[in-house]
C-alpha positions, 0 to 999 in steps of 0.5 A: 500500500502506497503512502498516498493511500495510507494518508488518504485512508487516515484522513477519511478515518479522521473525518469520520471520527470528527463527524462522530465527535461533532454529532455526540457533542451536539446531541449532548448539548441539545436541551431535552424535553421534560416528561411533562412536555412530552406528555403534553405533546402526546395529549395534543396529538392523541386528542386532536386539540386545537392550538387555543385549547392546547394552550389552556390545557398546558396552562392547567397542566403547568399549574398542576405539575407544581402541586403534583411534585409537592404531593409526590415529595410529601408521599415519598417522605411519609413512605420512606420510614415504612420502606426503610425499616429493617428486621433488626430495627422494626417499627412498632405497630402503632408507629407503623399504623400512624405512618401508614394512615398518614401516607394513605391520607396523602395518597387520597389527597393526591388522587383527589387533586389528580381527578379534579385536574383531569375533570378540568382538562376534560371540560376544555376538550371537544365533546367527542374527545372528552369522555375518551380522555376521562375513560383513559386517564381515570383508568390509568389513575386507578391502575397506578393507585392499585399498584402503589397500594400493592407495593406498599402492602408488600413492603409493610408485611415484611 
C-alpha cells in the first residue's frame, strides 16, 4: 500500500471520527424535553386539540405539575420510614399504623387533586374527545393507585 493511500485512508478515518465527535457533542448539548412536555405533546396529538385549547390545557397542566411534585415529595417522605425499616430495627405497630394512615391520607389527597385536574382538562376538550380522555386517564389513575397500594402492602408485611 502506497503512502498516498495510507494518508488518504487516515484522513477519511479522521473525518469520520470528527463527524462522530461533532454529532455526540451536539446531541449532548441539545436541551431535552421534560416528561411533562412530552406528555403534553402526546395529549395534543392523541386528542386532536386545537392550538387555543392546547394552550389552556398546558396552562392547567403547568399549574398542576407544581402541586403534583409537592404531593409526590410529601408521599415519598411519609413512605420512606415504612420502606426503610429493617428486621433488626422494626417499627412498632402503632408507629407503623400512624405512618401508614398518614401516607394513605396523602395518597387520597393526591388522587383527589389528580381527578379534579383531569375533570378540568376534560371540560376544555371537544365533546367527542372528552369522555375518551376521562375513560383513559381515570383508568390509568386507578391502575397506578392499585399498584402503589400493592407495593406498599408488600413492603409493610415484611
